[in-house]
VOBA-1610 file (N, C-alpha, C; in pm, whole numbers, padded with zeros to 5 digits, always signed):
BEGIN
Met+03127-02326-00555Met+03054-02206-00585Met+02984-02216-00720Glu+03045-02290-00814Glu+02985-02302-00947Glu+02853-02377-00942Ile+02835-02460-00841Ile+02713-02538-00833Ile+02591-02449-00805Leu+02614-02331-00748Leu+02504-02240-00720Leu+02459-02160-00843Phe+02531-02170-00954Phe+02492-02097-01074Phe+02359-02144-01130Trp+02318-02264-01098Trp+02189-02312-01148Trp+02072-02237-01082Leu+02100-02166-00973Leu+01997-02087-00907Leu+01975-01951-00973Val+02068-01907-01055Val+02059-01773-01115Val+01938-01760-01209Pro+01915-01851-01304Pro+01799-01832-01393Pro+01665-01827-01319Pro+01636-01918-01224Pro+01508-01905-01152Pro+01498-01775-01072Ala+01608-01729-01015Ala+01606-01604-00939Ala+01578-01486-01030Val+01638-01484-01147Val+01615-01376-01243Val+01470-01377-01290Val+01417-01495-01321Val+01278-01506-01364Val+01184-01459-01254Thr+01213-01494-01130Thr+01130-01453-01017Thr+01130-01302-01001Val+01246-01240-01009Val+01256-01095-00994Val+01183-01025-01108Val+01200-01074-01229Val+01132-01013-01344Val+00980-01028-01329Ala+00933-01144-01283Ala+00790-01164-01263Ala+00736-01071-01155Met+00810-01053-01047Met+00766-00962-00940Met+00757-00818-00992Leu+00855-00775-01069Leu+00852-00640-01125Leu+00736-00623-01222Trp+00712-00725-01303Trp+00604-00719-01401Trp+00467-00710-01333Val+00446-00793-01231Val+00319-00791-01159Val+00302-00658-01085Thr+00409-00605-01031Thr+00402-00475-00964Thr+00364-00365-01063Trp+00422-00370-01180Trp+00394-00269-01282Trp+00250-00281-01331Leu+00201-00404-01350Leu+00064-00423-01397Leu-00039-00385-01290Gly-00008-00409-01165Gly-00104-00386-01059Gly-00111-00245-01007Arg-00026-00158-01053Arg-00022-00023-00998Arg-00148+00057-01030Asp-00214+00030-01142Asp-00336+00101-01178Asp-00461+00030-01128Gly-00445-00087-01072Gly-00559-00168-01030Gly-00635-00111-00912Arg-00574-00028-00831Arg-00640+00025-00713Arg-00682+00170-00740Gly-00799+00183-00799Gly-00851+00317-00824Gly-00908+00374-00695Glu-00910+00505-00687Glu-00965+00569-00568Glu-01117+00566-00573Val-01178+00540-00459Val-01322+00539-00448Val-01367+00678-00405Asp-01474+00723-00467Asp-01529+00853-00433Asp-01570+00854-00285Arg-01545+00963-00217Arg-01573+00972-00074Arg-01722+00952-00045Asp-01809+01009-00128Asp-01953+00994-00107Asp-01997+00849-00124Val-01940+00782-00222Val-01973+00641-00245Val-01927+00558-00125Ala-01809+00587-00074Ala-01759+00513+00042Ala-01847+00535+00163Val-01896+00657+00184Val-01984+00686+00297Val-02115+00611+00281Gln-02169+00605+00160Gln-02294+00531+00137Gln-02276+00382+00163Arg-02164+00325+00120Arg-02137+00183+00145Arg-02126+00156+00295Leu-02059+00245+00366Leu-02045+00228+00510Leu-02181+00238+00578Glu-02264+00330+00536Glu-02396+00346+00594Glu-02481+00221+00572Arg-02476+00165+00451Arg-02551+00042+00424Arg-02501-00074+00509Ala-02370-00083+00527Ala-02313-00192+00606Ala-02351-00179+00753Leu-02357-00056+00803Leu-02393-00036+00943Leu-02541-00059+00969Arg-02625-00042+00868Arg-02768-00063+00884Arg-02808-00210+00877Lys-02722-00296+00826Lys-02755-00438+00813Lys-02775-00500+00950Asp-02858-00604+00953Asp-02883-00677+01077Asp-02773-00781+01095His-02691-00763+01196His-02580-00855+01222His-02606-00940+01346Ser-02732-00956+01383Ser-02762-01033+01504Ser-02727-01180+01488Ala-02728-01232+01366Ala-02695-01373+01344Ala-02549-01401+01377Leu-02465-01301+01366Leu-02323-01321+01395Leu-02296-01326+01544Ser-02381-01264+01625Ser-02355-01259+01768Ser-02414-01379+01842Arg-02506-01453+01779Arg-02564-01570+01845Arg-02467-01686+01840Pro-02453-01758+01950Pro-02364-01875+01947Pro-02427-01988+01867Gly-02344-02063+01801Gly-02391-02176+01721Gly-02423-02296+01807Pro-02467-02405+01746Pro-02505-02524+01823Pro-02387-02588+01896Gly-02268-02575+01846Gly-02152-02635+01911Gly-02090-02548+02017Ala-02136-02424+02030Ala-02074-02331+02123Ala-02116-02355+02268Ser-02222-02432+02290Ser-02270-02451+02426Ser-02186-02552+02504Arg-02115-02638+02432Arg-02031-02737+02501Arg-01905-02672+02555Ala-01868-02710+02676Ala-01744-02659+02734Ala-01626-02734+02672Arg-01526-02662+02635Arg-01410-02723+02572Arg-01313-02770+02679Glu-01259-02891+02661Glu-01164-02942+02758Glu-01032-02867+02745Arg-00974-02841+02857Arg-00848-02768+02859Arg-00734-02864+02824Ser-00652-02824+02732Ser-00541-02906+02690Ser-00423-02885+02784Thr-00362-02994+02827Thr-00246-02985+02914Thr-00116-02994+02836Gly-00127-03029+02709Gly-00008-03043+02627Gly+00057-03179+02638Ile-00005-03270+02713Ile+00049-03404+02730Ile-00045-03501+02661Ala+00010-03587+02577Ala-00071-03687+02508Ala-00093-03805+02601Val-00218-03839+02623Val-00252-03951+02710Val-00320-04057+02625Arg-00262-04175+02622Arg-00320-04283+02544Arg-00411-04367+02633Pro-00515-04425+02575Pro-00603-04509+02655Pro-00529-04633+02705Ser-00573-04681+02817Ser-00510-04797+02878Ser-00537-04921+02794Arg-00440-05010+02785Arg-00455-05135+02710Arg-00450-05255+02804Ala-00493-05234+02925Ala-00488-05343+03024Ala-00577-05460+02984Thr-00687-05434+02919Thr-00778-05544+02878Thr-00712-05630+02772Asp-00636-05573+02681Asp-00571-05649+02576Asp-00455-05731+02633Asp-00383-05679+02733Asp-00271-05751+02792Asp-00319-05874+02867Arg-00433-05868+02933Arg-00482-05983+03008Arg-00525-06097+02917Arg-00576-06064+02801Arg-00621-06169+02708Arg-00505-06247+02652Ser-00392-06182+02628Ser-00280-06251+02566Ser-00203-06337+02666Ala-00219-06312+02794Ala-00144-06388+02895Ala-00205-06520+02927
//
């Protein structure tokens, strides 16, 4: 049991750091004015998002279905040369 005492200092430092970061971050999230939020939403909805809906150059290829089994290429040509 004494061998686990070396874990106490890192655990204490971790807990103190978590409490410190929590205390520092509590004021970081200020409330946004409702009118400002509505204006931001309106601007975002007016943007042209057509580029996001178009498929890219790699999207036209059909993807092979994975069976979950690894198949290695045949080495029959190498076996014949060594014989």
